[in-house]
C-alpha positions in Angstrom: 94.1 55.7 172.2 97.4 53.8 172.3 98.5 53.6 168.7 98.5 50.1 167.3 102.0 50.7 165.9 103.3 51.3 169.4 102.1 47.9 170.5 103.5 46.2 167.4 106.9 47.8 168.1 107.2 45.8 171.3 109.2 42.6 171.6 106.7 40.5 169.6 107.1 40.5 165.8 104.7 42.2 163.5 101.8 40.1 162.3 102.3 38.7 158.8 98.9 40.0 157.8 100.1 43.6 158.3 102.5 43.3 155.4 99.8 42.0 153.1 97.4 44.9 153.8 94.2 45.1 155.7 92.9 41.7 156.7 89.2 40.8 156.7 88.0 40.4 160.3 84.7 39.1 161.7 81.5 41.1 161.7 81.0 43.2 164.8 77.5 41.8 165.5 76.6 38.1 166.1 73.7 36.9 164.1 71.0 34.9 166.0 72.3 31.5 166.7 76.0 32.5 166.3 78.5 32.4 169.0 82.2 33.0 169.5 84.5 29.9 169.0 84.4 27.2 171.7 88.0 27.8 172.5 87.2 31.4 173.7 86.3 31.3 177.4 86.6 34.0 180.0 89.0 31.9 182.0 91.4 31.4 179.0 91.2 35.1 178.1 92.1 36.2 181.6 94.9 33.7 181.7 96.2 35.0 178.3 96.1 38.5 179.7 97.9 37.6 182.9 100.7 35.8 181.0 101.5 39.1 179.3 100.8 41.5 182.2 101.0 39.5 185.5 101.0 42.5 187.8 97.7 44.1 186.8 95.4 45.4 189.5 93.3 42.8 191.1 90.0 44.3 189.9 91.1 43.6 186.3 91.8 39.9 186.9 88.3 38.7 185.9 87.6 41.3 183.3 86.9 38.8 180.5 83.6 37.8 182.2 82.2 41.3 181.6 83.1 41.1 177.9 81.1 37.8 177.7 78.1 39.2 179.8 77.8 42.5 178.0 78.9 41.3 174.6 76.4 38.5 174.4 73.6 40.7 175.7 74.2 43.1 172.9 75.2 40.5 170.2 78.8 41.7 169.9 81.7 39.5 169.0 83.0 39.9 172.5 86.2 37.9 171.8 87.3 40.5 169.3 86.1 43.3 171.6 88.5 41.8 174.2 91.3 41.6 171.7 90.7 45.3 170.8 90.9 46.1 174.5 94.3 44.2 174.8 95.5 46.3 171.8 94.2 49.6 173.1 95.6 49.2 176.6 98.7 47.2 175.7 97.4 44.2 177.7 96.1 46.5 180.5 99.6 47.9 181.1 98.3 51.3 179.9 101.7 51.9 178.5 102.9 52.5 174.9 105.4 50.4 173.1 108.3 52.3 174.6 107.1 51.6 178.1 105.8 55.1 178.8 102.3 55.7 180.3 99.6 56.4 177.8 97.0 59.1 177.9 94.4 56.9 179.6 95.1 55.9 183.2 93.9 52.6 184.8 91.6 54.3 187.2 89.5 55.6 184.3 88.2 52.1 183.4 88.4 53.2 179.8 89.4 50.1 177.8 89.2 51.3 174.2 90.4 54.9 174.2 86.9 56.4 174.2 87.2 60.2 173.9 91.0 60.3 173.6 92.3 62.5 170.8 96.0 62.5 171.5 98.2 65.1 173.0 97.5 64.0 176.6 93.7 64.1 176.4 92.6 61.4 178.8 89.1 60.7 177.3 86.1 59.3 179.1 86.1 57.8 182.6 83.8 55.2 184.1 83.1 54.2 187.7 84.0 50.5 187.5 85.3 47.8 185.3 81.8 46.5 184.2 80.7 50.0 183.2 83.9 50.6 181.2 83.4 47.3 179.3 79.8 48.1 178.6 80.7 51.5 177.3 83.1 49.9 174.8 80.5 47.3 173.8 77.9 50.1 173.2 80.3 52.0 171.1 80.8 48.9 169.0 77.0 48.7 168.6 77.1 52.2 167.2 79.9 51.2 164.8 77.7 48.3 163.6 75.2 50.8 162.4 72.7 50.7 165.2 71.9 53.6 167.6 72.4 53.1 171.3 69.7 54.3 173.7 71.2 56.1 176.7 74.9 55.4 176.0 77.3 55.4 178.9 80.2 57.1 177.2 80.1 60.8 176.4 82.0 60.0 173.2 79.1 57.7 172.1 76.5 60.2 173.0 78.3 63.0 171.0 79.3 61.1 167.9 77.1 58.1 167.4 74.8 59.8 164.8 77.9 60.4 162.6 79.3 56.9 163.4 76.0 55.2 162.5 75.6 57.2 159.3 79.1 56.3 158.1 78.6 52.6 159.0 75.2 52.4 157.2 76.8 54.0 154.1 78.8 50.8 153.7 75.5 49.0 152.8 76.7 45.8 154.3 77.4 44.3 157.7 80.2 46.1 159.4 83.3 44.2 160.3 86.1 44.8 162.9 88.5 45.7 160.1 86.1 48.6 159.2 87.3 50.2 162.4 90.6 51.0 160.7 91.2 54.8 160.3 87.9 55.3 162.1 88.1 54.1 165.7 91.8 54.8 165.6 93.6 56.9 163.0 95.9 54.0 162.1 96.0 52.1 158.8 97.3 49.0 160.7 94.5 48.9 163.2 92.8 45.8 161.9 96.1 44.0 161.3 97.1 44.8 164.9 93.8 43.5 166.4 94.2 40.3 164.3 97.8 39.9 165.6 96.4 39.9 169.1 93.7 37.5 168.2 96.2 35.1 166.5 98.4 35.2 169.6 95.4 34.0 171.7 94.4 31.3 169.1 97.9 29.8 168.8 98.0 29.2 172.6 94.4 28.1 173.1 92.7 26.9 170.0 92.8 23.8 167.8 92.5 24.2 164.0 88.8 23.6 164.3 88.2 26.2 167.0 88.0 23.8 170.0 89.9 24.2 173.3 93.6 23.3 173.0 94.8 21.0 175.9 91.5 21.3 177.7 91.4 20.4 181.3 88.8 18.1 182.7 87.0 21.1 184.3 86.9 22.8 180.9 85.6 19.7 179.1 82.8 19.4 181.7 82.0 23.1 181.3 81.9 22.8 177.5 79.6 19.8 177.9 77.3 21.7 180.2 77.2 24.7 177.9 76.1 22.5 175.0 73.2 21.1 176.9 71.8 24.5 177.8 69.9 25.7 174.8 66.4 26.3 173.3 65.8 22.6 173.3 66.1 22.4 177.0 63.0 21.8 179.1 63.3 25.4 180.4 61.7 28.1 178.3 63.9 29.3 175.4 64.1 32.8 177.0 65.7 31.4 180.1 67.9 28.9 178.3 69.3 31.7 176.2 69.8 33.8 179.4 71.7 30.9 181.0 74.0 30.6 178.0 74.6 34.3 177.5 74.8 35.8 180.9 76.0 33.0 183.1 72.8 33.1 185.0 71.3 30.5 187.3 67.7 29.5 187.2 65.8 29.6 190.5 62.5 27.7 190.4 61.0 26.6 193.6 60.0 23.0 194.4 57.1 21.8 192.4 55.9 18.7 190.5 58.0 18.6 187.3 55.1 16.9 185.5 52.6 19.6 186.3 52.3 22.3 183.7 52.6 25.8 185.2 51.3 29.1 183.8 54.3 30.9 185.1 58.0 30.4 186.1 60.5 32.3 188.2 64.1 32.7 187.1 67.2 34.7 187.9 69.9 36.4 185.9 72.8 38.6 186.9 75.2 41.2 185.6 77.0 41.0 189.0 75.4 43.9 190.9 73.2 43.8 194.0 70.3 45.9 192.8 67.4 43.5 191.7 64.9 44.3 189.0 61.8 42.2 188.6 61.0 41.7 184.9 57.8 40.3 183.6 57.6 38.7 180.2 55.4 36.4 178.3 56.6 33.3 176.4 54.2 31.1 174.5 51.3 30.4 176.9 53.3 31.1 180.1 54.4 34.2 182.0 58.0 34.5 183.2 59.3 36.5 186.1 63.0 37.2 186.1 64.9 38.6 189.0 67.7 40.5 187.2 70.7 41.6 189.4 72.2 44.8 187.9 74.8 47.4 188.8 73.6 50.5 190.6 73.5 53.3 188.2 73.2 50.9 185.2 69.8 49.6 186.0 68.1 50.8 182.8 70.8 50.0 180.2 71.4 46.5 181.7 67.7 45.8 181.9 67.2 47.1 178.3 70.1 44.9 177.1 68.7 41.8 178.8 65.2 42.3 177.6 66.3 43.1 174.0 67.9 39.7 173.7 66.1 37.4 176.2 62.7 39.0 176.9 61.7 41.2 173.9 58.2 41.8 175.2 59.3 42.2 178.8 59.0 45.2 181.2 60.4 46.1 184.6 57.7 46.0 187.2 59.7 46.5 190.4 63.1 47.5 191.8 64.6 46.1 195.0 67.8 46.8 196.9 68.7 43.1 197.0 67.5 39.9 195.3 65.8 38.3 198.3 62.7 40.6 198.4 62.5 40.4 194.6 62.1 36.6 194.8 59.5 37.0 197.5 57.5 39.2 195.2 58.1 37.0 192.2 56.8 34.0 194.1 53.8 36.0 195.2 53.0 36.8 191.6 53.7 33.2 190.6 52.1 31.2 193.4 52.2 27.9 191.4 56.0 28.2 191.9 55.9 29.3 195.5 58.1 27.4 198.0 56.4 24.4 199.5 53.6 24.2 197.0 53.1 21.7 194.2 
């Protein structure tokens, strides 16, 4: 891991909170109904990153959307997970405070020093950006005191029992400041994460947590987000999915006044593999075509169902979304194209 002190020794001043001792940071997990502040958006986070490191690899330029997708799916404060990544990678420069390369290389897609122990040990590697972000999010789940099924990172698989036990010993909800001297052997770790967070807030947030100097597009996006919720005419499962994963609903033409025993929806983690998930909600059956990354089918399906379809199950796998929708509409003929 890049030591927090190395980042703080760069041109920016030390955070005031570091001198006062360890600050109290937010809880790692989001409670039901909670969300990150309105001023935190993937677009603003990406812009904040590029202002500090404008020459990052193109595949990193939209990295914040993966923090939102995976973080909300697993109820993690994904804004602070993103700030932690900025600290650990020195704003994706993968250099220490003196400008020298760190132990982790960009090609590893390891954004939180998972498995690094110093002395040149590079730690875990992941095949792409999405997987690397998910691995960090899963490791945070373990630190929150909950075991992860089929974790992506070797470090999580090897150490999560110890991590979970230590977190549960706190006998309270685990916060990001509890990562100090645990995730990183650094007594200023929490203060450094908060310094990164404060840098973002000063440039992007009002005192009440709203967007600072919001553009017309951002205002419209915020308005749209507020209208997508459990009170929507869609089922609560799909409304939550739309808010959490950036999904689009795909219902075929039908009479809006006619009650239907089933609905067809879509959700996406960005991959091309399509899983057809069946779940029951109230008196209706929902079929969701979930696009997932190849090799991550099970963890992404589990994450989606845990939050959005607790009683769901995967009933089919397809190489692309199109045949998945065909099958979904076969199973839900009341929503088949051209029928009413």
